[in-house]
Backbone as CSV, one residue per row, in Angstrom:
resi,resn,N_x,N_y,N_z,CA_x,CA_y,CA_z,C_x,C_y,C_z
1,MET,50.273,56.084,50.448,50.280,57.785,50.018,49.359,58.977,50.935
2,ALA,48.697,57.881,51.991,47.682,58.731,51.757,47.951,59.721,53.525
3,PHE,49.418,59.294,53.634,50.112,60.477,54.337,51.339,61.098,54.120
4,ALA,51.602,61.198,52.795,52.745,62.267,52.352,52.843,64.548,52.555
5,SER,51.039,64.465,52.848,51.259,65.127,53.668,51.120,65.642,55.471
6,ARG,51.645,64.827,55.969,52.505,64.433,57.179,53.057,64.510,57.863
7,VAL,53.219,64.879,59.482,54.781,64.958,59.658,53.788,63.812,61.297
8,PHE,54.362,62.659,61.389,53.906,62.680,63.806,55.086,63.054,63.811
9,TYR,55.726,63.358,64.829,56.368,62.730,66.241,55.532,62.305,67.627
10,THR,55.919,61.663,67.953,55.414,60.741,69.039,56.704,61.304,70.565
11,GLY,56.267,61.629,71.705,56.793,61.734,73.204,57.916,62.778,73.183
12,ILE,57.581,63.406,72.374,58.156,64.681,72.056,58.281,65.109,74.155
13,THR,59.132,65.842,73.485,59.935,67.556,75.392,60.124,68.650,74.550
14,TRP,60.519,69.309,75.182,60.379,70.464,74.503,62.417,70.547,74.738
15,THR,63.013,69.809,75.026,64.677,69.410,74.684,64.765,70.586,72.837
16,THR,63.815,70.434,72.041,63.666,70.092,70.594,62.355,71.027,70.188
17,THR,62.930,72.100,69.430,62.122,72.894,69.683,61.913,73.096,67.477
18,ASN,62.252,72.966,66.913,62.452,72.361,65.449,62.202,71.058,64.988
19,TYR,61.063,70.986,64.111,61.072,70.009,63.146,61.443,70.004,61.809
20,ASN,61.404,68.871,61.611,61.879,68.865,60.242,60.739,68.475,59.257
21,PHE,60.384,68.510,57.942,58.953,68.132,57.302,60.185,67.243,56.466
22,SER,58.612,67.011,55.394,59.359,66.702,53.670,57.994,66.907,53.064
23,PHE,57.198,67.121,52.941,56.058,67.466,51.473,56.436,68.868,51.104
24,THR,55.619,69.366,50.258,55.725,70.083,49.801,55.048,70.566,49.642
25,TYR,54.481,72.469,49.878,53.703,73.171,50.150,53.577,74.578,48.898
26,LEU,52.721,74.930,48.915,52.349,76.156,47.966,52.671,77.673,48.377
27,ASP,52.115,77.510,50.039,52.186,79.065,50.415,52.032,78.444,52.311
28,THR,53.398,78.753,53.370,53.888,79.168,54.153,52.156,79.002,55.401
29,ASP,51.199,79.478,54.793,49.913,79.636,56.016,49.498,77.724,55.898
30,TYR,48.916,76.717,54.912,48.686,75.916,54.597,49.807,74.852,54.817
31,VAL,50.774,75.003,56.243,51.926,74.046,57.280,50.903,74.697,58.360
32,LYS,50.312,73.630,59.114,49.956,73.478,59.781,49.953,72.463,61.551
33,VAL,50.224,73.039,61.865,50.453,71.870,63.217,49.567,71.753,64.520
34,TYR,49.469,70.364,64.657,49.310,70.803,66.515,49.871,69.440,66.834
35,ILE,49.288,70.727,68.624,49.944,69.197,69.558,48.781,68.597,70.423
36,ASN,48.721,67.360,70.797,47.670,66.735,71.220,46.412,66.820,70.798
37,LYS,46.630,66.803,68.655,45.215,66.508,68.480,44.919,67.716,69.270
38,GLN,44.955,69.343,69.291,44.454,70.981,68.999,45.822,71.995,67.523
39,ALA,44.869,72.781,67.579,45.563,73.246,66.004,46.105,74.472,67.423
40,LEU,47.821,75.254,66.243,48.315,75.867,67.097,47.854,77.032,66.261
41,PRO,48.486,78.186,66.945,48.532,79.113,68.182,47.295,78.199,68.532
42,HIS,47.668,78.442,70.469,46.877,78.131,71.199,47.799,78.208,72.693
43,ASN,47.111,78.445,73.568,46.699,78.032,74.931,46.833,77.032,75.923
44,PHE,48.003,77.451,76.335,48.233,75.171,77.401,48.723,76.585,79.104
45,GLY,47.545,76.178,79.051,47.894,76.728,80.921,48.188,78.010,80.160
46,SER,48.728,78.743,81.204,49.191,79.810,81.225,50.348,80.704,80.729
47,GLY,50.292,79.538,78.573,51.568,80.206,77.855,50.705,79.705,76.967
48,ILE,51.535,80.935,76.119,50.602,80.166,74.938,52.119,79.451,73.471
49,ILE,51.659,78.051,72.942,52.633,77.680,71.791,52.119,78.493,70.255
50,SER,53.201,78.617,69.746,53.605,78.896,68.144,54.225,78.521,67.267
51,TYR,54.280,78.500,66.589,54.995,78.278,65.432,55.352,79.409,64.397
52,THR,56.713,78.889,63.478,56.887,79.320,62.519,57.185,78.294,61.266
53,VAL,57.201,78.996,60.159,57.315,77.595,58.946,58.561,78.389,57.767
54,ALA,59.408,77.332,57.865,60.706,77.554,56.808,60.748,76.429,55.849
55,THR,61.484,77.075,55.378,61.851,75.845,54.375,62.299,74.508,54.813
56,GLY,60.899,73.384,54.889,61.124,71.612,55.043,60.896,71.925,56.625
57,GLN,60.824,73.023,57.443,61.136,72.418,59.811,60.214,73.972,59.220
58,ILE,59.887,73.488,60.924,58.973,74.742,61.682,59.450,74.482,63.113
59,THR,59.349,75.686,63.288,59.938,75.866,64.946,58.859,76.503,66.091
60,LEU,58.653,76.024,67.056,57.587,75.357,68.143,58.436,77.200,68.879
61,VAL,57.570,77.755,69.535,57.422,78.930,70.113,56.964,78.581,71.586
62,ASN,57.165,77.785,72.251,56.535,78.783,73.857,56.495,79.129,74.999
63,THR,55.748,80.100,75.420,56.084,80.649,76.534,55.869,80.714,77.650
64,ASN,55.423,78.639,78.451,55.233,78.833,79.275,55.783,77.257,79.260
65,SER,57.108,77.560,79.435,57.922,76.130,79.787,57.555,74.841,80.839
66,ASP,57.040,75.040,81.314,56.249,73.750,81.909,55.271,73.559,80.721
67,ILE,55.363,73.226,80.060,53.669,72.338,79.276,55.184,71.671,78.557
68,GLU,54.272,69.380,78.893,55.364,68.746,78.082,54.788,68.415,76.871
69,LEU,55.066,67.868,76.189,54.340,67.348,75.429,54.422,66.479,74.345
70,LEU,53.274,66.328,73.648,53.497,64.045,73.488,53.028,64.307,72.600
71,ASP,52.137,64.455,71.546,51.756,64.404,70.108,52.368,65.853,69.574
72,LEU,53.172,65.511,68.392,52.827,66.953,67.360,52.376,66.611,66.247
73,GLU,52.061,66.826,65.376,51.795,66.409,64.397,51.986,67.510,62.957
74,ILE,52.115,67.527,62.278,53.075,68.711,60.941,52.234,68.382,59.894
75,ARG,50.901,68.600,59.351,50.384,68.328,58.037,49.951,70.165,57.437
76,ARG,49.674,69.765,56.154,49.634,70.306,54.501,48.229,70.097,54.788
77,GLU,47.829,71.940,54.824,45.819,71.854,54.305,46.077,72.828,53.634
78,THR,45.956,72.574,52.384,45.853,73.392,51.216,44.186,74.342,50.925
79,SER,44.621,75.412,50.467,43.260,76.091,49.688,42.332,75.268,49.043
80,GLN,41.036,74.784,49.536,39.776,74.393,48.452,39.890,75.528,47.461
81,THR,39.832,76.878,47.916,39.424,77.972,46.482,40.335,77.707,45.964
82,PRO,39.834,77.953,44.450,41.170,77.601,43.543,42.260,79.217,43.159
83,LEU,43.685,78.886,43.417,44.605,80.003,43.601,45.090,80.843,42.128
84,VAL,43.936,80.474,41.080,44.304,81.064,39.661,42.715,80.944,38.793
85,ASN,43.066,81.912,38.253,41.850,82.111,38.144,42.347,82.217,36.443
86,PHE,41.591,81.163,35.676,42.358,82.015,33.901,40.715,82.967,33.422
87,VAL,41.827,83.136,32.194,39.819,84.380,32.074,40.724,83.668,30.541
88,SER,39.459,84.925,29.480,39.854,84.212,28.520,40.339,85.842,27.554
89,GLY,40.965,85.534,26.675,41.884,86.293,25.800,43.898,86.552,26.481
90,THR,43.784,86.553,28.219,45.407,86.392,28.800,46.502,85.115,28.917
91,THR,47.464,85.904,28.881,48.140,84.894,28.034,48.626,83.417,29.632
92,LEU,48.280,82.618,28.432,48.600,81.020,29.831,50.307,81.424,29.717
93,THR,50.280,80.461,31.309,51.675,80.636,31.502,52.044,79.202,32.362
94,GLU,53.472,78.890,32.019,53.597,77.509,33.055,53.369,77.821,34.063
95,ALA,53.965,79.370,35.225,53.850,78.698,36.357,52.171,78.866,37.054
96,ASP,51.510,79.736,36.259,49.682,78.880,36.265,49.039,77.854,36.338
97,LEU,49.787,76.865,35.296,49.761,75.805,35.147,50.389,74.531,36.795
98,ASP,51.235,75.143,36.761,51.682,74.743,37.633,51.588,74.757,38.669
99,THR,51.131,75.557,39.554,49.925,76.079,40.398,48.868,75.402,40.452
100,VAL,48.143,75.609,39.384,47.079,74.867,39.767,47.789,73.028,39.812
101,ALA,47.995,72.758,38.840,48.571,71.155,38.881,49.349,70.520,40.717
102,GLN,49.390,71.210,41.255,50.736,71.666,42.343,49.218,71.569,43.329
103,GLN,48.381,72.122,43.225,47.182,72.692,43.535,45.984,71.177,43.904
104,SER,45.753,70.423,43.115,45.612,70.039,42.864,46.252,68.618,43.225
105,LEU,46.499,68.415,42.820,47.937,67.338,43.769,47.517,66.578,44.840
106,HIS,48.271,68.118,46.069,47.454,68.650,47.228,46.906,68.061,47.423
107,LEU,46.273,68.416,47.334,44.201,68.096,47.638,43.319,67.490,47.396
108,SER,44.122,66.623,46.576,44.059,64.740,45.961,45.377,64.106,46.953
109,VAL,45.641,65.066,47.617,46.723,63.265,47.859,46.434,63.671,50.421
110,GLU,45.814,65.016,50.553,45.337,65.512,51.805,43.394,64.103,51.676
């Protein structure tokens, strides 16, 4: 279960720009992409490689087609800052409890 928040692709090329992952996340900002152990977006040569996140998939954008990818890692990096602040006298909601539970689970797995 140590890598339930990561997906690895090795020996890939630019023939595919969409890559799937199966882990859940609370915010798209928590889904990170690394190429050859370097976080994206990142300058590689004369181009920039960036990505967008959709449900269960990332799409790579490369402005320099001369770059060949070797290793790709899609990783969830959940914020360690509490996402919910419970205040006395406010209504306790299922959504807030779910968020707290999911954030705790994600952080413990990561």
